[in-house]
TORTORGU-162986 format. One record per residue (C-alpha): residue in one letter; residue number from 1; x, y, z. Coordinates in pm, whole numbers, plus 50000, padded with zeros to 5 digits. Layout:
N
<"a" NUM <X Y Z>>
...
end
This chain:
76
<"m" 1 <52053 17151 93208>>
<"e" 2 <51781 17054 93407>>
<"a" 3 <51519 17145 93162>>
<"e" 4 <51703 16940 92875>>
<"s" 5 <51744 16646 93156>>
<"r" 6 <51349 16661 93146>>
<"g" 7 <51276 16690 92813>>
<"l" 8 <51235 17039 92696>>
<"r" 9 <51367 17166 92451>>
<"i" 10 <51584 17518 92441>>
<"p" 11 <51440 17742 92339>>
<"h" 12 <51153 17535 92124>>
<"d" 13 <50964 17439 92430>>
<"l" 14 <51155 17680 92717>>
<"a" 15 <51300 18011 92686>>
<"v" 16 <51571 18068 92900>>
<"i" 17 <51745 18412 92994>>
<"g" 18 <51999 18542 93231>>
<"f" 19 <52075 18827 93403>>
<"g" 20 <52438 18991 93446>>
<"d" 21 <52630 18836 93129>>
<"l" 22 <52841 18610 93366>>
<"d" 23 <53151 18435 93147>>
<"f" 24 <52929 18073 93157>>
<"a" 25 <52666 18225 92969>>
<"a" 26 <52834 18274 92592>>
<"s" 27 <53008 17912 92666>>
<"n" 28 <52700 17712 92783>>
<"r" 29 <52530 17495 92548>>
<"p" 30 <52319 17619 92426>>
<"s" 31 <52445 17932 92445>>
<"i" 32 <52269 18191 92736>>
<"t" 33 <52034 18507 92611>>
<"t" 34 <52138 18745 92893>>
<"v" 35 <52097 19097 93009>>
<"s" 36 <52358 19314 93063>>
<"v" 37 <52414 19593 93284>>
<"d" 38 <52701 19811 93412>>
<"r" 39 <52784 19615 93709>>
<"r" 40 <53060 19959 93792>>
<"a" 41 <52838 20207 93743>>
<"i" 42 <52576 20050 93978>>
<"g" 43 <52867 19993 94261>>
<"q" 44 <52974 20328 94206>>
<"r" 45 <52616 20519 94226>>
<"a" 46 <52525 20260 94526>>
<"a" 47 <52891 20401 94704>>
<"t" 48 <52776 20736 94630>>
<"l" 49 <52430 20744 94738>>
<"l" 50 <52578 20547 95066>>
<"a" 51 <52799 20822 95135>>
<"d" 52 <52510 21095 95086>>
<"r" 53 <52347 20898 95341>>
<"i" 54 <52627 20903 95550>>
<"e" 55 <52694 21279 95538>>
<"q" 56 <52270 21317 95576>>
<"k" 57 <52260 21507 95251>>
<"p" 58 <51909 21478 95104>>
<"c" 59 <51827 21207 94862>>
<"a" 60 <51690 21332 94579>>
<"e" 61 <51647 20985 94365>>
<"a" 62 <51445 20750 94437>>
<"i" 63 <51512 20547 94108>>
<"v" 64 <51845 20531 93914>>
<"d" 65 <51854 20439 93570>>
<"i" 66 <52170 20291 93467>>
<"g" 67 <52052 20125 93134>>
<"f" 68 <52097 19760 93032>>
<"h" 69 <52107 19579 92690>>
<"l" 70 <51988 19228 92622>>
<"i" 71 <52255 18978 92427>>
<"e" 72 <52106 18751 92243>>
<"r" 73 <52200 18394 92235>>
<"e" 74 <52054 18066 92144>>
<"s" 75 <51861 18012 92472>>
<"a" 76 <51542 18220 92355>>
end
């Protein structure tokens, strides 16, 4: 990691957290703490909202909470 090449120790000097829990996060060294979300739920909800807009249905929800969870690993 770039931080380590600059002499920073992860997580002692710098905590690193990613988003999306991509495959490399677990296999990287140190393994990367990530915020995981349900990408399928996001896509389905976005498609529904888009279809509603196309059909000119009223959009009641300005904010949609699909939730998340933190996957703690070595980087934070």
